[in-house]
PDB file of N, CA, C and O in Angstrom:
ATOM      1  N   MET A   1       4.389 -17.754  32.681  1.00  0.00           N
ATOM      2  CA  MET A   1       3.836 -17.640  31.321  1.00  0.00           C
ATOM      3  C   MET A   1       4.443 -16.428  30.595  1.00  0.00           C
ATOM      4  O   MET A   1       3.751 -15.434  30.371  1.00  0.00           O
ATOM      5  N   PRO A   2       5.701 -16.503  30.238  1.00  0.00           N
ATOM      6  CA  PRO A   2       6.314 -15.362  29.541  1.00  0.00           C
ATOM      7  C   PRO A   2       5.940 -15.337  28.070  1.00  0.00           C
ATOM      8  O   PRO A   2       6.234 -14.373  27.363  1.00  0.00           O
ATOM      9  N   TYR A   3       5.289 -16.399  27.613  1.00  0.00           N
ATOM     10  CA  TYR A   3       4.974 -16.481  26.185  1.00  0.00           C
ATOM     11  C   TYR A   3       3.720 -15.694  25.829  1.00  0.00           C
ATOM     12  O   TYR A   3       3.629 -15.114  24.748  1.00  0.00           O
ATOM     13  N   THR A   4       2.737 -15.676  26.761  1.00  0.00           N
ATOM     14  CA  THR A   4       1.483 -14.977  26.478  1.00  0.00           C
ATOM     15  C   THR A   4       1.695 -13.481  26.240  1.00  0.00           C
ATOM     16  O   THR A   4       1.220 -12.952  25.235  1.00  0.00           O
ATOM     17  N   PRO A   5       2.403 -12.782  27.151  1.00  0.00           N
ATOM     18  CA  PRO A   5       2.614 -11.348  26.936  1.00  0.00           C
ATOM     19  C   PRO A   5       3.403 -11.076  25.655  1.00  0.00           C
ATOM     20  O   PRO A   5       3.176 -10.076  24.974  1.00  0.00           O
ATOM     21  N   HIS A   6       4.331 -11.980  25.338  1.00  0.00           N
ATOM     22  CA  HIS A   6       5.140 -11.792  24.137  1.00  0.00           C
ATOM     23  C   HIS A   6       4.257 -11.841  22.897  1.00  0.00           C
ATOM     24  O   HIS A   6       4.391 -11.012  21.997  1.00  0.00           O
ATOM     25  N   ILE A   7       3.357 -12.816  22.856  1.00  0.00           N
ATOM     26  CA  ILE A   7       2.459 -12.955  21.711  1.00  0.00           C
ATOM     27  C   ILE A   7       1.534 -11.738  21.634  1.00  0.00           C
ATOM     28  O   ILE A   7       1.288 -11.200  20.555  1.00  0.00           O
ATOM     29  N   GLU A   8       1.029 -11.316  22.793  1.00  0.00           N
ATOM     30  CA  GLU A   8       0.113 -10.175  22.811  1.00  0.00           C
ATOM     31  C   GLU A   8       0.829  -8.924  22.300  1.00  0.00           C
ATOM     32  O   GLU A   8       0.278  -8.160  21.507  1.00  0.00           O
ATOM     33  N   HIS A   9       2.075  -8.725  22.770  1.00  0.00           N
ATOM     34  CA  HIS A   9       2.838  -7.556  22.346  1.00  0.00           C
ATOM     35  C   HIS A   9       3.096  -7.615  20.837  1.00  0.00           C
ATOM     36  O   HIS A   9       2.955  -6.613  20.137  1.00  0.00           O
ATOM     37  N   HIS A  10       3.472  -8.789  20.351  1.00  0.00           N
ATOM     38  CA  HIS A  10       3.749  -8.948  18.926  1.00  0.00           C
ATOM     39  C   HIS A  10       2.483  -8.707  18.116  1.00  0.00           C
ATOM     40  O   HIS A  10       2.524  -8.077  17.058  1.00  0.00           O
ATOM     41  N   PHE A  11       1.355  -9.213  18.619  1.00  0.00           N
ATOM     42  CA  PHE A  11       0.085  -9.048  17.913  1.00  0.00           C
ATOM     43  C   PHE A  11      -0.279  -7.570  17.843  1.00  0.00           C
ATOM     44  O   PHE A  11      -0.723  -7.079  16.805  1.00  0.00           O
ATOM     45  N   THR A  12      -0.087  -6.863  18.959  1.00  0.00           N
ATOM     46  CA  THR A  12      -0.406  -5.433  18.999  1.00  0.00           C
ATOM     47  C   THR A  12       0.478  -4.675  18.012  1.00  0.00           C
ATOM     48  O   THR A  12       0.000  -3.800  17.290  1.00  0.00           O
ATOM     49  N   GLY A  13       1.759  -5.011  17.981  1.00  0.00           N
ATOM     50  CA  GLY A  13       2.671  -4.348  17.057  1.00  0.00           C
ATOM     51  C   GLY A  13       2.232  -4.583  15.622  1.00  0.00           C
ATOM     52  O   GLY A  13       2.295  -3.677  14.792  1.00  0.00           O
ATOM     53  N   GLY A  14       1.788  -5.800  15.331  1.00  0.00           N
ATOM     54  CA  GLY A  14       1.326  -6.119  13.983  1.00  0.00           C
ATOM     55  C   GLY A  14       0.119  -5.268  13.621  1.00  0.00           C
ATOM     56  O   GLY A  14       0.002  -4.801  12.488  1.00  0.00           O
ATOM     57  N   LEU A  15      -0.771  -5.067  14.574  1.00  0.00           N
ATOM     58  CA  LEU A  15      -1.964  -4.263  14.311  1.00  0.00           C
ATOM     59  C   LEU A  15      -1.572  -2.819  14.031  1.00  0.00           C
ATOM     60  O   LEU A  15      -2.120  -2.180  13.134  1.00  0.00           O
ATOM     61  N   VAL A  16      -0.620  -2.313  14.806  1.00  0.00           N
ATOM     62  CA  VAL A  16      -0.177  -0.926  14.612  1.00  0.00           C
ATOM     63  C   VAL A  16       0.442  -0.766  13.233  1.00  0.00           C
ATOM     64  O   VAL A  16       0.152   0.197  12.523  1.00  0.00           O
ATOM     65  N   VAL A  17       1.298  -1.715  12.853  1.00  0.00           N
ATOM     66  CA  VAL A  17       1.950  -1.649  11.546  1.00  0.00           C
ATOM     67  C   VAL A  17       0.906  -1.736  10.441  1.00  0.00           C
ATOM     68  O   VAL A  17       0.960  -0.990   9.464  1.00  0.00           O
ATOM     69  N   ARG A  18      -0.044  -2.651  10.604  1.00  0.00           N
ATOM     70  CA  ARG A  18      -1.080  -2.807   9.582  1.00  0.00           C
ATOM     71  C   ARG A  18      -1.916  -1.533   9.467  1.00  0.00           C
ATOM     72  O   ARG A  18      -2.233  -1.090   8.362  1.00  0.00           O
ATOM     73  N   ASP A  19      -2.273  -0.946  10.612  1.00  0.00           N
ATOM     74  CA  ASP A  19      -3.061   0.288  10.601  1.00  0.00           C
ATOM     75  C   ASP A  19      -2.275   1.408   9.925  1.00  0.00           C
ATOM     76  O   ASP A  19      -2.839   2.214   9.185  1.00  0.00           O
ATOM     77  N   THR A  20      -0.961   1.451  10.189  1.00  0.00           N
ATOM     78  CA  THR A  20      -0.121   2.481   9.573  1.00  0.00           C
ATOM     79  C   THR A  20      -0.064   2.288   8.062  1.00  0.00           C
ATOM     80  O   THR A  20      -0.170   3.253   7.306  1.00  0.00           O
ATOM     81  N   VAL A  21       0.103   1.054   7.626  1.00  0.00           N
ATOM     82  CA  VAL A  21       0.167   0.763   6.191  1.00  0.00           C
ATOM     83  C   VAL A  21      -1.146   1.155   5.525  1.00  0.00           C
ATOM     84  O   VAL A  21      -1.146   1.760   4.453  1.00  0.00           O
ATOM     85  N   ILE A  22      -2.262   0.812   6.159  1.00  0.00           N
ATOM     86  CA  ILE A  22      -3.576   1.158   5.604  1.00  0.00           C
ATOM     87  C   ILE A  22      -3.713   2.682   5.535  1.00  0.00           C
ATOM     88  O   ILE A  22      -4.215   3.219   4.548  1.00  0.00           O
ATOM     89  N   GLY A  23      -3.264   3.375   6.585  1.00  0.00           N
ATOM     90  CA  GLY A  23      -3.357   4.840   6.608  1.00  0.00           C
ATOM     91  C   GLY A  23      -2.506   5.451   5.502  1.00  0.00           C
ATOM     92  O   GLY A  23      -2.945   6.387   4.833  1.00  0.00           O
ATOM     93  N   LEU A  24      -1.286   4.930   5.299  1.00  0.00           N
ATOM     94  CA  LEU A  24      -0.423   5.458   4.248  1.00  0.00           C
ATOM     95  C   LEU A  24      -1.029   5.176   2.879  1.00  0.00           C
ATOM     96  O   LEU A  24      -1.013   6.045   2.007  1.00  0.00           O
ATOM     97  N   SER A  25      -1.560   3.982   2.679  1.00  0.00           N
ATOM     98  CA  SER A  25      -2.166   3.624   1.398  1.00  0.00           C
ATOM     99  C   SER A  25      -3.364   4.522   1.119  1.00  0.00           C
ATOM    100  O   SER A  25      -3.544   4.995  -0.003  1.00  0.00           O
ATOM    101  N   ASP A  26      -4.186   4.755   2.145  1.00  0.00           N
ATOM    102  CA  ASP A  26      -5.364   5.599   1.977  1.00  0.00           C
ATOM    103  C   ASP A  26      -4.933   7.032   1.665  1.00  0.00           C
ATOM    104  O   ASP A  26      -5.550   7.704   0.839  1.00  0.00           O
ATOM    105  N   GLY A  27      -3.877   7.495   2.327  1.00  0.00           N
ATOM    106  CA  GLY A  27      -3.386   8.854   2.098  1.00  0.00           C
ATOM    107  C   GLY A  27      -2.823   8.996   0.686  1.00  0.00           C
ATOM    108  O   GLY A  27      -3.005  10.033   0.049  1.00  0.00           O
ATOM    109  N   LEU A  28      -2.140   7.957   0.190  1.00  0.00           N
ATOM    110  CA  LEU A  28      -1.582   8.017  -1.157  1.00  0.00           C
ATOM    111  C   LEU A  28      -2.685   7.893  -2.201  1.00  0.00           C
ATOM    112  O   LEU A  28      -2.639   8.546  -3.244  1.00  0.00           O
ATOM    113  N   THR A  29      -3.681   7.047  -1.914  1.00  0.00           N
ATOM    114  CA  THR A  29      -4.771   6.849  -2.872  1.00  0.00           C
ATOM    115  C   THR A  29      -5.679   8.072  -2.916  1.00  0.00           C
ATOM    116  O   THR A  29      -6.096   8.514  -3.986  1.00  0.00           O
ATOM    117  N   VAL A  30      -5.982   8.617  -1.722  1.00  0.00           N
ATOM    118  CA  VAL A  30      -6.880   9.782  -1.656  1.00  0.00           C
ATOM    119  C   VAL A  30      -6.142  10.938  -0.998  1.00  0.00           C
ATOM    120  O   VAL A  30      -6.176  11.073   0.225  1.00  0.00           O
ATOM    121  N   PRO A  31      -5.482  11.766  -1.780  1.00  0.00           N
ATOM    122  CA  PRO A  31      -4.688  12.868  -1.240  1.00  0.00           C
ATOM    123  C   PRO A  31      -5.556  13.954  -0.587  1.00  0.00           C
ATOM    124  O   PRO A  31      -5.029  14.947  -0.086  1.00  0.00           O
TER     125      PRO A  31
END
């Protein structure tokens, strides 16, 4: 099952990117 870990890793990366984008947006909106 090499597909499950790949999806999990991709999903985790997406969460990290989304969290980073939210953090940057919050930092720009509220200095």
